N, CA, C and O of each residue as an XYZ file, in Angstrom:
864
protein
N      -6.745    -22.448     17.874
C      -7.640    -21.180     17.910
C      -8.970    -21.561     17.942
O      -9.391    -22.710     17.810
N      -9.741    -20.363     18.159
C     -11.709    -20.927     18.429
C     -11.866    -20.621     17.522
O     -11.079    -20.067     16.755
N     -13.135    -20.958     17.349
C     -14.444    -20.773     16.147
C     -14.509    -19.304     16.002
O     -14.359    -19.067     14.804
N     -14.712    -17.860     16.881
C     -14.405    -17.340     16.563
C     -13.419    -16.730     15.531
O     -13.716    -16.231     14.445
N     -11.831    -16.908     16.242
C     -10.796    -15.762     15.886
C     -10.558    -17.370     14.522
O      -9.368    -17.683     14.548
N     -11.067    -17.947     13.881
C     -10.696    -18.620     12.788
C     -11.958    -18.236     11.697
O     -11.706    -18.424     10.507
N     -13.193    -17.749     12.033
C     -14.289    -16.910     11.061
C     -13.387    -15.783     10.774
O     -13.081    -15.490      9.618
N     -12.767    -14.863     12.258
C     -12.294    -13.777     11.598
C     -10.887    -13.888     10.587
O     -10.688    -13.099      9.664
N      -9.875    -15.120     10.975
C      -9.163    -15.237      9.942
C      -9.330    -15.349      8.390
O      -8.808    -14.971      7.342
N     -10.177    -15.956      8.782
C     -10.721    -16.401      7.109
C     -11.338    -15.279      6.325
O     -11.339    -15.616      5.141
N     -12.011    -13.752      6.532
C     -12.276    -12.869      6.642
C     -11.285    -11.769      6.231
O     -11.238    -11.161      5.161
N     -10.451    -11.639      7.389
C      -9.755    -11.278      6.895
C      -8.518    -11.260      5.792
O      -7.769    -10.377      5.374
N      -8.730    -13.136      5.441
C      -8.301    -13.291      4.199
C      -6.545    -13.212      4.158
O      -6.152    -12.553      3.196
N      -5.380    -13.800      5.083
C      -4.050    -14.017      4.496
C      -3.978    -14.923      5.148
O      -4.484    -15.183      6.239
N      -3.244    -15.537      4.412
C      -2.779    -17.261      4.626
C      -1.659    -16.840      5.719
O      -1.154    -15.718      5.759
N      -1.368    -17.822      6.533
C       0.449    -17.762      7.304
C       0.122    -17.139      8.557
O       0.939    -17.295      9.464
N      -1.035    -16.384      8.813
C      -1.488    -15.323      9.823
C      -2.294    -15.718     10.597
O      -2.240    -16.934     10.413
N      -3.321    -15.475     11.665
C      -4.291    -15.649     12.385
C      -4.379    -14.340     13.209
O      -3.450    -13.637     13.606
N      -6.013    -14.141     13.411
C      -6.279    -12.444     13.974
C      -6.551    -13.246     15.701
O      -7.318    -14.136     16.070
N      -5.358    -12.290     16.534
C      -5.683    -13.251     17.807
C      -6.665    -11.918     18.527
O      -7.254    -12.379     19.504
N      -6.893    -10.887     18.382
C      -7.639     -9.991     18.307
C      -8.638     -9.540     17.890
O      -8.799     -9.799     16.697
N      -9.804     -8.671     18.568
C     -10.240     -7.219     17.758
C     -10.713     -6.347     18.459
O     -11.226     -6.863     19.452
N     -10.809     -5.207     18.449
C     -11.026     -4.024     19.477
C     -11.126     -2.493     18.794
O     -10.295     -2.144     17.956
N     -12.136     -1.676     19.196
C     -12.448     -0.778     19.126
C     -11.460      0.304     19.774
O     -11.262      0.145     20.979
N     -10.960      1.130     19.299
C     -10.053      2.071     20.289
C     -10.715      3.897     19.567
O     -11.288      4.046     18.488
N     -10.386      4.985     20.558
C     -11.072      6.498     20.125
C     -10.039      6.907     19.262
O      -9.198      6.198     18.709
N     -10.226      8.407     19.192
C      -8.858      9.270     18.306
C      -7.791      8.812     19.681
O      -6.772      8.258     19.268
N      -7.842      8.926     20.952
C      -6.303      9.048     21.731
C      -6.024      7.705     21.915
O      -5.784      7.277     23.044
N      -6.028      6.931     20.861
C      -5.856      5.382     20.721
C      -6.261      4.777     22.420
O      -5.360      4.369     23.153
N      -7.509      4.799     22.804
C      -7.789      3.946     24.256
C      -8.613      3.385     23.732
O      -9.091      3.818     22.683
N      -9.087      2.093     24.379
C      -9.744      1.256     23.830
C     -11.135      1.043     24.562
O     -11.220      0.786     25.763
N     -12.042      1.157     23.840
C     -13.881      1.624     23.905
C     -14.131      0.241     24.439
O     -13.840     -0.828     23.901
N     -14.715      0.449     25.580
C     -15.744     -0.816     26.394
C     -17.241     -0.506     25.032
O     -17.729      0.564     24.667
N     -17.486     -1.554     24.720
C     -18.459     -1.578     23.818
C     -19.790     -1.808     24.765
O     -19.626     -2.681     25.617
N     -21.153     -1.131     24.755
C     -22.100     -1.359     25.621
C     -23.265     -2.706     24.964
O     -24.206     -2.089     24.463
N     -23.395     -3.531     24.879
C     -24.192     -4.407     24.214
C     -25.104     -3.921     23.631
O     -25.840     -3.195     24.299
N     -25.396     -4.105     22.288
C     -26.515     -3.417     21.568
C     -26.085     -2.288     21.534
O     -26.968     -1.435     21.625
N     -24.612     -1.750     21.396
C     -24.595     -0.494     20.817
C     -23.653     -0.322     19.991
O     -23.056     -1.388     20.143
N     -23.169      0.153     19.345
C     -21.901      0.609     18.411
C     -20.585      1.394     19.275
O     -20.685      1.876     20.403
N     -19.697      1.379     18.662
C     -18.612      2.357     18.978
C     -18.757      3.438     19.084
O     -18.089      3.874     20.021
N     -19.436      4.319     18.479
C     -19.276      5.724     17.600
C     -19.122      5.925     16.801
O     -19.137      4.937     16.067
N     -18.901      6.947     16.264
C     -18.728      7.499     14.760
C     -17.187      7.969     14.614
O     -16.638      8.303     13.564
N     -16.731      7.929     15.640
C     -15.235      8.252     15.514
C     -14.094      6.368     16.102
O     -12.872      6.388     16.246
N     -14.768      5.368     16.257
C     -14.519      3.955     16.860
C     -13.470      3.765     15.513
O     -13.807      3.693     14.331
N     -12.323      3.719     15.991
C     -11.147      2.986     14.795
C     -11.163      0.741     14.917
O     -11.192     -0.006     15.895
N     -11.149      0.640     14.374
C     -11.598     -1.044     14.315
C     -10.005     -1.605     14.241
O      -9.296     -1.564     13.236
N      -9.611     -2.161     15.619
C      -8.140     -2.634     15.178
C      -8.118     -4.074     15.557
O      -8.533     -4.683     16.544
N      -7.324     -4.532     14.142
C      -7.553     -6.282     14.540
C      -5.974     -6.450     14.478
O      -5.369     -6.237     13.427
N      -5.359     -6.822     15.591
C      -4.083     -7.839     15.977
C      -3.937     -9.418     15.672
O      -4.545    -10.323     16.242
N      -2.640     -9.574     14.261
C      -2.762    -10.799     14.268
C      -0.881    -11.175     14.827
O       0.037    -10.555     15.364
N      -1.131    -12.532     14.291
C       0.403    -12.952     14.857
C       0.658    -13.951     13.767
O      -0.228    -14.261     12.970
N       1.802    -14.428     13.734
C       2.352    -15.509     12.492
C       2.323    -16.613     13.411
O       2.708    -17.039     14.500
N       1.365    -16.939     11.919
C       0.960    -18.898     12.135
C       2.167    -19.911     11.417
O       2.559    -21.021     11.778
N       2.570    -19.090     10.297
C       4.159    -20.254      9.546
C       4.933    -19.650      9.940
O       4.919    -18.627     10.624
N       6.015    -20.489      9.365
C       7.467    -19.981      9.516
C       7.694    -18.532      8.806
O       7.082    -18.328      7.758
N       8.638    -17.407      9.386
C       8.669    -16.004      8.662
C       9.158    -16.344      7.501
O       9.476    -17.521      7.332
N       9.354    -15.225      6.266
C      10.142    -15.300      5.309
C      10.745    -13.916      5.539
O      10.417    -12.818      5.989
N      11.901    -14.596      4.943
C      12.888    -12.911      4.106
C      12.675    -11.926      3.382
O      12.953    -12.081      2.193
N      12.156    -10.672      3.788
C      11.652     -9.916      2.829
C      12.369    -10.034      2.117
O      11.898    -10.949      1.441
N      14.095     -9.537      1.305
C      14.743     -9.173      0.535
C      14.960    -10.666     -0.869
O      15.439    -10.413     -1.975
N      14.565    -11.885     -0.520
C      14.173    -12.839     -0.952
C      12.921    -13.910     -1.005
O      12.389    -14.385     -2.009
N      12.720    -14.062     -0.105
C      11.626    -14.868      0.158
C      11.425    -16.007      0.723
O      10.331    -16.573      0.748
N      12.906    -16.615      1.434
C      13.769    -17.360      1.877
C      12.691    -18.160      3.183
O      11.563    -17.710      2.986
N      12.677    -18.617      3.743
C      11.927    -19.475      4.288
C      12.879    -19.282      6.121
O      13.769    -20.059      6.465
N      12.521    -18.433      6.751
C      13.458    -18.064      7.822
C      13.491    -19.040      8.512
O      12.941    -20.109      8.247
N      14.662    -18.587     10.260
C      14.315    -19.970     11.256
C      13.679    -19.189     12.278
O      13.650    -18.027     12.685
N      13.050    -20.616     12.588
C      12.107    -20.220     13.744
C      12.328    -19.297     15.275
O      11.356    -18.972     15.957
N      13.481    -19.022     15.584
C      14.312    -18.740     16.699
C      14.748    -17.166     15.918
O      15.456    -17.042     14.919
N      13.848    -15.657     17.003
C      13.849    -14.654     16.065
C      15.354    -13.813     16.462
O      15.878    -13.699     17.570
N      15.901    -13.192     14.890
C      16.699    -12.167     15.458
C      17.145    -11.477     16.134
O      18.254    -11.377     16.659
N      15.743    -10.625     16.169
C      15.425     -9.548     17.021
C      13.910     -9.325     16.700
O      13.327     -9.608     15.653
N      13.315     -8.654     18.029
C      11.879     -8.578     17.981
C      11.638     -7.727     17.989
O      12.400     -7.020     18.648
N      10.592     -7.095     17.407
C      10.461     -5.961     17.569
C       9.148     -5.269     17.718
O       8.264     -6.106     17.898
N       8.677     -3.989     17.708
C       7.879     -3.068     19.069
C       6.729     -3.491     17.780
O       6.987     -3.648     16.586
N       5.677     -3.585     18.330
C       4.667     -3.276     17.554
C       4.179     -2.442     16.202
O       4.539     -1.265     16.181
N       3.464     -2.879     15.163
C       3.667     -2.095     13.954
C       2.219     -1.839     13.906
O       1.515     -2.579     14.593
N       1.590     -0.808     13.128
C       0.400     -0.672     12.774
C       0.309     -0.608     11.173
O       1.376     -0.468     10.576
N      -0.774     -0.692     10.495
C      -0.992     -0.923      9.074
C      -2.171     -0.172      8.613
O      -2.958     -0.341      9.545
N      -2.694      0.468      7.841
C      -4.099      1.084      7.053
C      -4.430      0.386      6.741
O      -3.667      0.075      5.827
N      -5.625     -0.710      6.827
C      -6.391     -1.347      6.125
C      -7.994     -0.632      5.760
O      -8.553      0.315      6.313
N      -8.293     -1.196      5.012
C      -9.845     -1.301      4.290
C     -10.830     -1.206      5.263
O     -11.304     -2.021      6.054
N     -11.032     -0.051      5.035
C     -12.530      0.504      6.095
C     -13.088     -0.796      6.271
O     -12.879     -1.634      5.395
N     -13.961     -1.171      7.559
C     -15.010     -2.383      7.998
C     -15.958     -1.849      8.389
O     -15.769     -1.289      9.469
N     -17.428     -1.714      7.791
C     -18.877     -1.939      7.817
C     -18.329      0.204      7.797
O     -18.683      0.837      8.791
N     -17.654      0.880      6.819
C     -17.988      2.038      7.003
C     -16.880      2.481      7.998
O     -16.657      3.686      7.883
N     -16.192      1.927      8.851
C     -15.563      2.456     10.307
C     -14.180      1.947      9.851
O     -14.069      0.738      9.644
N     -12.707      3.067      9.609
C     -11.477      3.034      9.690
C     -10.688      2.007     10.217
O     -10.700      2.017     11.447
N      -9.999      1.114      9.710
C      -9.528     -0.361      9.987
C      -7.853     -0.011     10.523
O      -7.177      1.000     10.712
N      -7.748     -0.867     10.583
C      -5.746     -0.689     10.815
C      -5.523     -2.323     11.634
O      -6.244     -2.933     12.423
N      -4.247     -2.631     11.048
C      -3.782     -4.033     11.189
C      -2.431     -3.700     12.097
O      -1.630     -2.783     11.915
N      -2.416     -5.007     13.419
C      -1.511     -3.997     14.107
C      -0.647     -5.491     14.521
O      -1.469     -6.235     15.057
N       0.463     -6.033     14.460
C       1.760     -7.350     14.643
C       2.993     -6.894     14.916
O       3.658     -5.892     14.654
N       3.066     -7.476     15.262
C       4.612     -7.559     16.130
C       5.701     -7.979     15.652
O       6.356     -8.727     16.378
N       6.274     -7.615     14.205
C       7.366     -8.576     13.308
C       8.240     -8.416     14.156
O       8.505     -7.673     15.101
N       8.876     -9.781     13.306
C      10.631     -9.941     13.754
C      11.776     -9.706     12.573
O      11.599     -9.936     11.377
N      13.094     -9.151     13.236
C      14.234     -9.042     12.240
C      14.524    -10.780     11.879
O      14.295    -11.521     12.835
N      14.974    -11.419     10.666
C      15.080    -12.893     10.718
C      16.500    -12.452     10.290
O      16.776    -11.268     10.098
N      17.560    -13.662     10.121
C      19.231    -13.677     10.150
C      18.623    -15.202      8.896
O      18.315    -16.366      9.148
N      18.675    -14.541      7.790
C      18.373    -15.046      6.811
C      19.592    -15.793      5.920
O      20.328    -15.048      5.273
N      19.818    -17.214      5.872
C      20.606    -17.734      5.064
C      20.988    -17.865      4.000
O      21.989    -18.441      3.572
N      20.219    -17.345      3.523
C      20.338    -17.252      1.627
C      20.891    -15.883      1.216
O      21.975    -15.831      0.634
N      20.110    -14.639      1.527
C      21.378    -13.739      1.034
C      22.420    -13.342      2.210
O      23.461    -12.685      2.185
N      21.567    -14.155      3.485
C      23.081    -13.310      4.243
C      22.504    -11.907      4.540
O      23.377    -11.066      4.327
N      21.549    -11.452      4.881
C      20.943    -10.189      5.380
C      19.971    -10.599      7.046
O      19.708    -11.641      7.646
N      19.675     -9.025      7.284
C      18.552     -9.496      8.273
C      17.985     -8.573      8.136
O      18.278     -7.426      8.475
N      16.720     -9.130      7.399
C      15.356     -7.646      7.147
C      14.377     -7.931      8.142
O      14.480     -9.013      8.720
N      13.627     -7.312      8.389
C      12.409     -7.414      8.818
C      11.566     -8.589      7.904
O      11.498     -8.528      6.676
N      10.869     -9.786      8.810
C       9.969    -11.008      8.026
C       8.990    -10.190      7.358
O       8.506     -9.207      7.918
N       8.593    -10.626      5.899
C       8.180    -10.497      5.021
C       6.514    -10.207      5.728
O       6.239    -10.916      6.696
N       5.605     -9.350      5.327
C       4.239     -9.588      6.005
C       3.747     -9.275      4.430
O       4.112     -8.551      3.504
N       2.276    -10.656      4.799
C       1.620    -10.765      3.950
C       1.150     -9.515      3.219
O       1.453     -9.356      2.036
N       0.377     -8.573      3.920
C      -0.954     -7.642      3.752
C       0.226     -6.150      3.133
O      -0.174     -5.195      2.466
N       1.033     -6.274      3.397
C       2.206     -5.041      2.854
C       3.385     -5.237      2.859
O       3.938     -6.091      3.553
N       4.354     -3.900      1.501
C       5.671     -3.844      1.328
C       6.494     -3.571      2.401
O       6.048     -2.652      3.088
N       7.413     -3.982      2.746
C       8.254     -3.417      3.988
C       8.338     -2.147      3.391
O       8.227     -1.877      2.195
N       8.638     -1.059      4.759
C       8.368      0.080      4.901
C       7.078      1.225      4.412
O       6.953      2.422      4.157
N       6.062     -0.314      4.492
C       4.741      1.225      3.843
C       4.296      0.935      4.826
O       4.768      0.170      5.666
N       3.048      1.676      4.853
C       2.174      1.577      6.151
C       0.741      1.422      5.634
O      -0.192      1.502      6.434
N       0.571      1.252      4.611
C      -0.815      0.835      4.003
C      -0.531     -0.973      3.486
O       0.463     -1.694      3.390
N      -1.985     -1.134      3.254
C      -1.993     -2.666      3.087
C      -1.938     -2.709      1.829
O      -1.814     -1.560      1.405
N      -1.981     -3.801      0.640
C      -1.957     -3.509     -0.731
C      -3.307     -3.379     -1.174
O      -3.736     -2.549     -1.976
N      -3.959     -4.304     -0.559
C      -5.601     -3.900     -0.864
C      -6.377     -2.293     -0.792
O      -7.233     -1.713     -1.461
N      -5.511     -1.956      0.467
C      -6.159     -0.290      0.457
C      -4.906      0.470     -0.639
O      -5.273      1.077     -1.645
N      -4.071      0.392     -0.434
C      -3.331      0.882     -1.937
C      -4.099      0.693     -3.349
O      -4.063      1.679     -4.085
N      -4.556     -0.062     -3.662
C      -5.254     -0.430     -4.752
C      -6.468      0.349     -5.531
O      -6.724      0.625     -6.703
N      -7.218      0.601     -3.957
C      -8.400      0.979     -3.909
C      -7.924      2.700     -4.147
O      -8.381      3.446     -5.013
N      -6.886      3.042     -3.112
C      -7.082      4.788     -3.730
C      -6.379      4.505     -4.824
O      -6.390      5.602     -5.383
N      -5.676      3.671     -5.630
C      -5.199      4.192     -7.157
C      -6.573      4.152     -8.061
O      -6.993      5.075     -8.758
N      -7.267      2.642     -7.847
C      -8.540      2.814     -8.426
C      -9.611      4.564     -8.792
O     -10.183      5.031     -9.777
N      -9.337      5.097     -7.048
C     -10.588      6.047     -6.947
C     -10.108      7.297     -7.700
O     -10.741      8.097     -8.389
N      -7.895      7.195     -7.145
C      -7.325      8.564     -7.767
C      -7.645      8.846     -9.094
O      -7.843      9.910     -9.682
N      -7.659      7.087     -9.629
C      -7.918      7.323    -11.674
C      -9.016      8.097    -12.502
O      -9.021      8.792    -13.518
N     -10.638      7.311    -10.896
C     -11.518      8.651    -11.618
C     -12.316      9.989    -11.252
O     -13.382     10.455    -11.653
N     -11.135     10.513    -10.106
C     -11.147     11.745     -9.089
C     -10.156     12.498     -8.634
O      -9.024     12.042     -8.793
N     -10.301     13.842     -7.950
C      -8.994     14.399     -8.051
C      -8.810     13.234     -6.524
O      -9.539     12.441     -5.928
N      -6.876     13.917     -6.362
C      -6.120     13.087     -5.548
C      -7.366     13.763     -4.168
O      -8.343     13.207     -3.668
N      -6.804     15.060     -3.929
C      -7.689     15.716     -2.492
C      -8.745     15.542     -2.588
O      -9.375     16.254     -1.806
N      -9.625     14.630     -3.457
C     -11.285     14.081     -3.110
C     -10.942     12.876     -2.403
O     -11.675     12.545     -1.471
N      -9.837     12.090     -2.729
C      -9.700     10.874     -2.393
C      -9.076     10.692     -1.190
O      -9.203      9.659     -0.532
N      -8.035     12.154     -0.673
C      -7.396     11.911      1.070
C      -8.419     12.573      1.451
O      -8.377     12.179      2.616
N      -9.457     13.373      1.428
C     -10.131     13.685      2.016
C     -11.460     12.147      2.364
O     -11.942     11.763      3.430
N     -11.610     11.769      1.300
C     -12.592     10.518      1.697
C     -12.127      9.685      3.005
O     -12.745      9.359      4.019
N     -10.474      9.417      2.481
C      -9.544      8.496      3.572
C      -9.542      9.226      4.711
O      -8.834      8.536      5.444
N      -9.795      9.951      5.191
C      -9.008     11.014      6.113
C      -7.358     10.879      6.102
O      -6.660     10.630      7.085
N      -6.926     11.098      4.793
C      -5.022     10.247      4.291
C      -5.218     11.795      3.955
O      -6.274     12.398      3.764
N      -3.840     12.295      3.936
C      -3.201     13.251      3.423
C      -2.835     12.757      1.787
O      -2.926     11.610      1.350
N      -2.412     13.943      1.066
C      -1.835     14.369      0.058
C      -0.968     13.426     -0.810
O      -1.198     12.738     -1.804
N       0.096     13.661     -0.059
C       1.244     12.943     -0.233
C       1.223     11.283      0.008
O       2.021     10.544     -0.568
N       0.405     10.896      0.752
C      -0.137      9.510      1.527
C      -0.580      9.245      0.655
O      -0.040      8.207      0.275
N      -1.673      9.697     -0.327
C      -2.561      9.124     -1.276
C      -1.476      9.014     -2.655
O      -1.474      8.039     -3.407
N      -0.599     10.175     -2.812
C      -0.606      9.374     -4.220
C       0.616      8.540     -4.063
O       0.976      7.907     -5.055
N       1.347      8.437     -2.903
C       2.542      7.453     -2.437
C       2.050      6.557     -2.532
O       2.690      5.752     -3.208
N       0.613      6.011     -1.973
C       0.388      4.925     -2.543
C      -0.522      4.717     -3.548
O      -1.202      3.763     -3.171
N      -1.061      5.240     -5.057
C      -0.987      5.342     -5.813
C       0.188      4.977     -6.721
O      -0.007      4.500     -7.839
N       1.500      5.221     -6.192
C       2.315      4.610     -6.851
C       2.918      3.210     -6.982
O       3.487      2.562     -7.859
N       2.413      2.983     -5.305
C       2.934      1.863     -5.005
C       2.808      0.707     -5.529
O       3.666     -0.092     -5.903
N       1.170      0.635     -5.541
C      -0.235      0.324     -6.340
C       0.212     -0.106     -8.285
O       0.212     -1.192     -8.865
N       0.512      1.186     -8.744
C       0.785      1.407     -9.522
C       2.097      0.426    -10.718
O       1.964     -0.021    -11.857
N       3.452      0.434     -9.603
C       4.231     -0.211     -9.407
C       3.992     -1.784     -9.852
O       4.310     -2.474    -10.821
N       3.233     -1.987     -8.577
C       2.896     -3.414     -8.740
C       2.826     -4.331     -9.518
O       3.410     -5.380     -9.788
N       1.316     -3.257    -10.090
C       0.865     -4.001    -11.024
C       1.522     -3.848    -12.638
O       1.262     -4.599    -13.578
N       2.314     -2.818    -12.659
C       3.718     -3.051    -14.135
C       4.497     -3.778    -14.120
O       5.201     -3.959    -15.114
N       4.679     -4.556    -12.831
C       5.505     -5.187    -12.786
C       5.163     -6.718    -12.896
O       6.013     -7.587    -13.089
N       3.903     -6.926    -12.759
C       3.492     -8.537    -12.851
C       2.320     -8.263    -14.440
O       1.637     -9.254    -14.696
N       2.156     -7.253    -15.227
C       1.731     -7.009    -16.688
C       3.008     -7.742    -17.552
O       4.167     -7.951    -17.192
N       2.435     -7.995    -18.625
C       3.049     -8.200    -20.074
C       3.052     -6.271    -21.418
O       2.464     -5.482    -22.158
N       4.118     -6.662    -20.799
C       3.905     -4.672    -21.908
C       3.297     -5.334    -22.952
O       3.303     -6.540    -23.197
N       2.690     -4.285    -23.635
C       2.263     -4.596    -24.896
C       2.705     -4.101    -25.963
O       3.179     -2.968    -25.873
N       2.698     -4.742    -27.244
C       3.506     -4.254    -27.994
C       3.480     -3.384    -28.356
O       2.394     -2.804    -28.346
N       4.888     -2.582    -29.026
C       4.697     -1.072    -29.370
C       5.155     -1.138    -31.154
O       6.244     -1.546    -31.556
N       4.246     -0.730    -31.866
C       3.874     -0.552    -33.056
C       4.143      0.482    -33.542
O       4.904      0.690    -34.486
N       3.289      1.522    -32.686
C       3.308      2.841    -33.495
C       3.313      4.019    -32.299
O       2.638      3.832    -31.287
N       3.878      4.887    -32.416
C       4.348      6.107    -31.927
C       4.098      7.193    -32.105
O       4.141      7.815    -33.167
N       3.704      7.673    -30.710
C       3.017      9.515    -31.142
C       3.489     10.130    -30.014
O       3.496      9.541    -28.933
N       3.957     11.462    -30.174
C       4.998     12.258    -29.816
C       4.467     13.907    -29.551
O       4.565     14.770    -30.424
N       3.968     14.122    -28.355
C       3.354     15.756    -27.985
C       3.847     16.016    -26.762
O       4.180     15.289    -25.826
N       3.831     17.707    -27.008
C       4.117     18.047    -25.613
C       2.895     18.095    -25.122
O       2.002     17.380    -25.575
N       2.627     19.320    -23.698
C       1.941     19.561    -22.703
C       2.296     20.866    -21.888
O       3.392     20.934    -21.331
N       1.459     21.821    -21.814
C       2.537     23.309    -21.441
C       1.967     22.492    -19.929
O       1.000     21.742    -19.799
N       3.104     23.025    -18.749
C       2.508     22.600    -17.278
C       2.042     23.611    -16.339
O       2.075     23.441    -15.121
N       1.407     25.154    -17.174
C       0.649     26.234    -16.191
C       1.614     27.213    -15.844
O       2.791     27.297    -16.196
N       1.342     27.508    -15.544
C       2.307     29.115    -14.604
C       2.357     28.632    -13.010
O       3.343     29.097    -12.438
N       1.603     27.894    -12.265
C       1.946     27.792    -11.005
C       3.161     27.024    -10.883
O       3.907     27.403     -9.981
N       3.634     25.808    -11.728
C       4.424     24.829    -11.382
C       5.596     25.723    -10.713
O       5.616     26.949    -10.822
N       6.734     24.849     -9.890
C       8.165     25.620     -9.912
C       9.268     25.036     -9.999
O      10.201     25.051     -9.196
N       9.129     24.250    -11.470
C      10.180     23.617    -12.536
C      10.849     25.002    -13.078
O      10.548     26.196    -13.103
N      11.969     24.135    -13.515
C      12.806     24.832    -14.135
C      11.838     25.167    -15.821
O      11.872     26.348    -16.164
N      11.241     24.429    -16.543
C      10.994     24.232    -17.258
C       9.397     24.027    -17.454
O       8.785     23.393    -16.594
N       8.762     24.525    -18.507
C       7.120     25.360    -18.847
C       6.032     24.010    -19.763
O       4.865     23.905    -20.141
N       7.360     23.140    -19.778
C       6.793     22.073    -20.791
C       7.548     20.781    -21.040
O       8.764     20.590    -21.050
N       6.609     19.995    -21.225
C       7.192     18.422    -21.697
C       6.327     18.037    -22.360
O       5.123     18.285    -22.417
N       7.533     16.869    -23.317
C       7.104     15.793    -24.432
C       7.124     14.818    -23.971
O       8.058     14.262    -23.393
N       5.800     14.371    -24.216
C       5.091     12.854    -23.486
C       4.844     11.922    -24.963
O       3.811     12.092    -25.612
N       5.775     11.052    -25.351
C       6.143     10.009    -25.842
C       4.910      8.453    -25.291
O       4.787      7.828    -24.237
N       4.165      8.367    -26.773
C       2.804      7.450    -25.925
C       3.164      6.526    -26.515
O       4.312      6.621    -26.948
N       2.508      5.402    -26.776
C       1.715      3.938    -27.438
C       0.648      4.556    -28.268
O      -0.169      5.204    -27.616
N       0.407      4.493    -29.940
C      -0.547      5.279    -30.117
C      -1.782      4.009    -30.156
O      -2.999      4.147    -30.278
N      -1.209      3.117    -30.051
C      -2.603      1.657    -29.810
C      -3.076      0.994    -28.756
O      -3.817      0.015    -28.674
N      -2.240      2.047    -27.496
C      -3.114      1.876    -26.276
C      -3.288      3.031    -25.683
O      -4.087      3.195    -24.761
N      -2.422      4.087    -26.252
C      -2.686      5.227    -25.275
C      -1.761      5.267    -24.245
O      -2.319      5.837    -23.308
N      -1.129      5.092    -24.073
C      -0.476      5.034    -22.823
C       0.990      5.351    -23.202
O       1.722      4.826    -24.042
N       1.265      6.678    -22.066
C       2.658      7.693    -22.031
C       3.731      6.565    -22.033
O       3.300      5.659    -21.320
N       4.744      6.305    -22.457
C       6.042      5.368    -22.307
C       6.845      6.097    -21.733
O       7.473      5.644    -20.775
N       7.046      7.481    -22.189
C       8.165      8.027    -21.753
C       8.113      9.641    -21.661
O       7.903     10.261    -22.704
N       8.282     10.288    -20.542
C       8.304     12.195    -20.160
C       9.515     12.500    -20.097
O      10.378     11.750    -19.641
N       9.673     13.391    -20.449
C      10.926     14.096    -20.599
C      10.201     15.818    -20.669
O       9.174     16.143    -21.265
N      11.229     16.808    -19.764
C      11.639     18.266    -20.064
C      11.640     18.871    -21.259
O      12.344     18.492    -22.195
N      10.959     19.718    -21.297
C      11.375     20.728    -22.628
C      10.459     19.764    -23.611
O      10.025     18.612    -23.630
N      10.433     21.376    -24.689
C      10.303     20.208    -26.064
C      10.814     20.585    -26.739
O      10.087     20.561    -27.731
N      11.832     21.057    -27.019
C      12.984     21.641    -28.221
C      13.383     20.345    -28.296
O      13.375     19.520    -27.383
N      13.765     20.188    -29.521
C      14.220     18.742    -30.174
C      15.348     18.697    -29.928
O      15.479     17.484    -29.763
N      16.860     19.366    -29.680
C      17.832     19.137    -28.994
C      18.288     18.793    -27.802
O      19.465     18.567    -27.521
N      17.027     18.736    -26.828
C      17.205     18.965    -25.641
C      16.260     17.153    -25.005
O      15.930     16.740    -23.893
N      16.125     16.419    -26.819
C      16.246     14.704    -26.638
C      16.892     14.212    -26.895
O      17.615     14.798    -27.701
N      17.271     12.943    -26.602
C      17.875     11.896    -28.088
C      17.025     11.199    -28.056
O      16.673     10.758    -26.961
N      16.508     10.906    -28.969
C      15.568      9.682    -29.483
C      16.489      8.140    -30.096
O      15.858      7.165    -30.504
């Protein structure tokens, strides 16, 4: 690996993988031929092609898989954080491993994303942080994503955060109700919210507000 590739790999920031190639492409997916001294234009997208440097790992149990691939898959892409104000994607050709520990044949673990996800961990975290301080539609417009994509990315980031944190002690509980408004399509108009009064964190949400609808 040359000096340029080593520098790009360190900037990219994922161990066990190396940056093989970097290029810009237009909206139609065609590679742009850059003119020295000029940028790729306002619509140029940065593509970062990476390859595995270490042995693959099973995405189900985390065990190190065998070197020979059970099945080689086509190249896939994941949306990453923008680089210098330009959209960026990661491209890699993953393999399907035959795990000896869990006796399964999943796609190998990608260091930057969860299985069946098309955004990197760090992009999902950025979207979740922005969605906490502005409407989801604004976040979607800012990153040229759909509303559903931003919502799913936010949910995935919050699920990882919730799985790694220590739950706060529950000493005081508050119960409240919230009216959903007139434009929803649900069968109920209210939801009951149970929260931790010490932190203000909701711990349970259920439909309706009547006492016999919920079992405490």
